[in-house]
C-alpha positions as CSV (number, residue, x, y, z in Angstrom):
1,M,20.0,162.9,-40.2
2,Q,21.6,166.3,-40.0
3,R,19.3,167.3,-37.2
4,L,19.9,164.0,-35.3
5,R,23.7,164.5,-35.7
6,G,23.4,168.0,-34.4
7,L,21.4,166.9,-31.4
8,I,24.1,164.3,-30.6
9,E,26.8,166.9,-31.0
10,L,25.1,169.2,-28.6
11,T,25.6,166.7,-25.8
12,R,29.4,166.6,-26.4
13,P,29.2,162.8,-26.3
14,G,32.8,162.4,-25.4
15,N,32.4,164.7,-22.3
16,A,29.2,163.0,-21.3
17,L,30.7,159.5,-21.6
18,T,33.8,160.6,-19.7
19,S,31.6,162.1,-16.9
20,G,29.6,158.8,-16.7
21,L,32.9,156.9,-16.4
22,L,34.1,159.2,-13.6
23,T,30.8,158.6,-11.7
24,A,31.4,154.9,-12.1
25,I,34.9,155.3,-10.8
26,G,33.6,157.2,-7.8
27,A,31.3,154.3,-7.0
28,V,34.1,151.8,-7.4
29,V,36.5,153.8,-5.1
30,A,33.8,154.2,-2.4
31,G,32.9,150.5,-2.3
32,T,29.5,149.6,-0.8
33,A,27.8,149.7,2.6
34,P,24.3,149.6,4.0
35,T,22.5,152.7,2.7
36,P,19.8,154.2,5.0
37,G,17.1,156.5,3.7
38,L,15.8,154.5,0.8
39,L,12.2,153.5,0.5
40,V,13.2,150.7,-1.9
41,D,16.8,149.6,-2.1
42,T,17.5,148.5,-5.7
43,G,21.0,147.4,-4.7
44,P,24.4,149.1,-5.3
45,P,24.9,147.9,-9.0
46,V,21.5,149.3,-10.0
47,R,22.1,152.5,-8.1
48,A,25.5,152.9,-9.7
49,A,24.1,152.4,-13.2
50,A,21.3,155.0,-12.5
51,A,23.9,157.5,-11.3
52,V,26.1,156.9,-14.4
53,L,23.1,157.4,-16.7
54,A,21.8,160.4,-14.8
55,T,25.3,162.0,-15.0
56,M,25.6,161.5,-18.7
57,L,22.1,162.9,-19.4
58,A,22.7,165.9,-17.1
59,V,26.1,166.7,-18.7
60,G,24.5,166.4,-22.1
61,A,21.7,168.7,-21.2
62,G,24.1,171.2,-19.6
63,N,26.2,171.3,-22.7
64,A,23.1,171.9,-24.8
65,I,22.0,174.7,-22.6
66,N,25.5,176.2,-22.8
67,D,25.3,176.1,-26.6
68,Y,21.9,177.8,-26.5
69,F,23.1,180.7,-24.5
70,D,26.5,180.8,-26.3
71,R,25.1,180.7,-29.8
72,E,26.3,184.3,-30.6
73,I,29.8,183.7,-29.1
74,D,30.0,180.4,-30.9
75,A,29.4,182.1,-34.2
76,I,32.8,183.6,-33.6
77,N,34.7,181.0,-31.6
78,Q,33.1,177.8,-32.8
79,P,31.1,178.4,-36.0
80,R,30.9,174.6,-36.8
81,R,28.9,173.9,-33.7
82,P,25.3,172.7,-34.3
83,I,23.4,176.0,-33.7
84,P,25.7,178.4,-35.6
85,R,25.8,176.1,-38.6
86,G,22.0,175.6,-38.7
87,A,21.9,171.9,-37.8
88,V,19.4,172.5,-35.0
89,T,17.4,175.5,-33.9
90,P,17.6,177.2,-30.5
91,R,14.1,176.1,-29.7
92,E,15.0,172.5,-30.5
93,T,18.0,172.8,-28.3
94,L,16.0,173.9,-25.3
95,A,13.5,171.1,-25.8
96,F,16.2,168.5,-26.1
97,A,18.0,169.8,-23.0
98,A,14.7,169.8,-21.0
99,T,14.0,166.2,-21.9
100,Q,17.4,165.1,-20.8
101,F,17.1,167.0,-17.5
102,V,13.7,165.4,-16.7
103,V,15.0,161.8,-17.3
104,A,18.1,162.5,-15.3
105,V,16.0,163.7,-12.4
106,G,13.8,160.6,-12.6
107,L,16.9,158.4,-12.4
108,A,18.4,160.3,-9.5
109,L,15.2,159.7,-7.4
110,V,16.1,156.1,-6.9
111,L,19.3,157.1,-5.2
112,P,20.1,157.8,-1.5
113,P,19.4,161.3,-0.1
114,L,23.0,162.5,-0.3
115,A,23.2,161.5,-3.9
116,V,19.9,163.2,-4.7
117,A,21.1,166.4,-3.0
118,I,24.3,166.4,-5.1
119,A,22.2,165.9,-8.2
120,V,19.9,168.8,-7.4
121,V,22.7,171.2,-6.7
122,N,24.5,170.2,-9.9
123,L,21.4,170.5,-12.0
124,V,20.8,174.0,-10.7
125,A,24.4,174.9,-11.3
126,L,24.3,173.5,-14.9
127,V,21.3,175.6,-15.8
128,A,22.6,178.8,-14.2
129,Y,26.2,178.5,-15.3
130,T,26.1,180.3,-18.6
131,K,23.7,183.1,-17.6
132,L,25.0,183.8,-14.1
133,F,28.5,182.5,-13.6
134,K,30.4,182.1,-16.9
135,G,31.2,185.8,-17.3
136,L,32.4,186.3,-13.8
137,P,36.2,186.2,-13.6
138,G,37.2,182.8,-12.1
139,V,33.8,182.1,-10.7
140,G,32.6,180.2,-13.9
141,N,35.8,178.2,-13.9
142,A,35.3,177.3,-10.2
143,V,31.7,176.2,-10.9
144,V,32.8,173.9,-13.7
145,G,35.6,172.6,-11.6
146,C,33.2,171.8,-8.8
147,L,30.8,170.1,-11.2
148,G,33.6,168.0,-12.6
149,G,34.8,166.9,-9.2
150,S,31.3,166.2,-7.9
151,T,30.8,163.4,-10.5
152,F,33.1,161.2,-8.3
153,L,31.3,162.2,-5.2
154,F,27.9,161.5,-6.8
155,G,29.0,158.0,-7.7
156,G,30.3,157.3,-4.3
157,A,27.1,158.6,-2.6
158,A,25.0,156.5,-4.9
159,V,26.4,153.2,-3.5
160,G,27.4,154.2,0.0
161,G,30.7,153.0,1.3
162,A,33.9,155.0,2.2
163,L,33.4,158.6,1.0
164,R,36.7,160.1,2.4
165,P,38.9,158.9,-0.5
166,V,36.2,159.8,-3.0
167,A,36.0,163.3,-1.5
168,V,39.8,163.7,-1.9
169,L,39.5,162.5,-5.5
170,A,36.6,165.0,-6.1
171,V,38.7,168.0,-4.7
172,L,41.7,167.1,-6.8
173,A,39.6,166.7,-9.9
174,A,37.9,170.0,-9.2
175,L,41.3,171.8,-9.0
176,A,42.5,170.2,-12.3
177,T,39.2,171.0,-14.0
178,F,39.4,174.6,-12.8
179,S,42.9,174.8,-14.3
180,R,41.8,173.4,-17.6
181,E,38.9,175.7,-17.8
182,V,41.1,178.8,-17.2
183,I,43.4,177.6,-20.0
184,K,40.4,177.2,-22.3
185,D,39.4,180.8,-21.5
186,V,42.8,181.9,-22.6
187,E,42.3,180.2,-25.9
188,D,38.8,181.8,-26.3
189,V,39.8,185.4,-25.3
190,A,38.9,186.9,-28.7
191,G,35.3,185.7,-28.9
192,D,34.7,186.3,-25.2
193,R,35.9,189.9,-25.4
194,E,33.8,190.5,-28.5
195,E,30.7,189.3,-26.5
196,G,31.6,191.5,-23.5
197,L,32.4,188.6,-21.1
198,N,34.7,189.4,-18.3
199,T,36.5,186.0,-18.0
200,L,39.6,185.6,-15.8
201,P,42.2,186.1,-18.7
202,I,40.4,189.3,-19.8
203,A,40.1,190.6,-16.2
204,V,43.7,189.9,-15.0
205,G,45.6,189.2,-18.2
206,E,46.4,186.0,-20.0
207,R,49.7,185.3,-18.3
208,R,48.4,186.0,-14.8
209,A,45.4,183.7,-15.5
210,L,47.7,180.9,-16.6
211,Q,49.8,181.4,-13.4
212,I,46.6,181.0,-11.3
213,A,45.7,177.9,-13.3
214,M,49.2,176.5,-12.6
215,A,48.9,177.3,-8.9
216,A,45.6,175.5,-8.6
217,L,47.1,172.5,-10.4
218,L,50.1,172.4,-8.1
219,V,47.8,172.5,-5.0
220,G,46.0,169.5,-6.4
221,V,49.2,167.6,-7.1
222,A,50.5,168.4,-3.6
223,G,47.3,167.0,-2.1
224,S,47.4,163.8,-4.1
225,P,49.3,161.8,-1.4
226,L,46.5,162.4,1.1
227,P,44.7,159.0,0.6
228,Y,48.1,157.4,1.5
229,L,48.8,159.7,4.4
230,L,45.3,159.2,5.8
231,A,45.8,155.4,5.6
232,D,42.9,154.9,3.1
233,F,45.3,153.5,0.4
234,G,48.7,151.8,0.4
235,V,52.0,152.3,-1.3
236,A,50.7,151.0,-4.7
237,Y,48.4,154.1,-4.9
238,L,51.3,156.4,-4.1
239,V,53.4,154.9,-7.0
240,A,50.4,154.9,-9.4
241,V,49.5,158.5,-8.8
242,A,53.0,159.8,-9.5
243,V,52.5,159.3,-13.2
244,P,49.3,161.5,-13.6
245,D,50.9,164.1,-11.3
246,A,53.8,164.4,-13.7
247,V,51.5,164.5,-16.7
248,M,49.3,167.3,-15.3
249,V,52.2,169.5,-14.1
250,T,53.8,169.2,-17.6
251,A,50.4,169.9,-19.2
252,G,50.0,173.0,-17.0
253,Y,53.4,174.2,-18.1
254,W,52.5,173.7,-21.8
255,G,49.5,176.1,-21.2
256,F,51.8,179.1,-21.4
257,S,52.7,178.2,-25.0
258,D,50.1,175.8,-26.4
259,P,46.7,176.0,-24.6
260,T,45.1,173.4,-26.9
261,R,47.7,170.8,-26.2
262,S,47.6,171.6,-22.5
263,Q,43.9,171.0,-22.2
264,A,44.1,167.7,-23.9
265,W,46.9,166.4,-21.7
266,L,45.2,167.7,-18.6
267,K,42.2,165.4,-19.5
268,Y,44.6,162.5,-19.9
269,G,46.2,163.2,-16.6
270,Q,42.8,163.4,-14.8
271,L,41.8,160.0,-16.2
272,L,45.1,158.5,-15.1
273,A,44.7,160.0,-11.7
274,A,41.2,158.3,-11.4
275,G,42.9,155.1,-12.4
276,A,45.4,155.5,-9.6
277,F,42.5,155.7,-7.1
278,I,41.1,152.4,-8.4
279,V,44.6,150.9,-7.9
280,G,44.5,152.2,-4.4
281,R,41.1,150.8,-3.8
282,F,42.0,147.2,-4.7
283,A,45.8,147.0,-4.1
């Protein structure tokens, strides 16, 4: 039971479920349309379900891979994670991640070519993130931001339909995720410095890193009216998106004094923003 619990924890089930939900929201916001390039069209609902499951498995696998490579850092920053506390071994972690990746790829193969392309790029980025990108100042944060934003785009591409509002949502989500990841790096400075990583707060200083995070967040908030200005959505969307905009700006400000609180509220703001896009889709 301890091993099973450890394997489940490796996936960060909350993050995996949230990513699946964001993929579903991308599918809903895009709507449906005839989708060329499929040998067998299983229909938008089945393709949306396959995209959601593939996303959850890929995120779970990526988190497990991250824990495998970060096991020495986690012994300092996160000693209660499964590998440092001995619930699972590094070898078991790799096998578990590989199994999830294989199933995710199999599910993605029933999707349109654009969705498959997004899935392939994301899977490569997930595997390469810790070894190649995480220790590069700002680059690792940008990669995670792009992965977070692409969940919406993946869902929209899976079902066809209008990708322009989904693309806007993806960019806004990427900027908010980038900000959250920078704030998280500020919180993890001690362990990252001990491991020799050159994250953004270590490279430019914690306050400057927080200023960069806030700037990215403000760009995202400033771009949030675009679906209304481009006539994709109506006034109801504009009203709905004002709430998450306020939540995320406030959360960004909190990052200067309480990074943990800031990260939590940025997640809430992103979910509220996704809800605003659903309002815009149906209002």
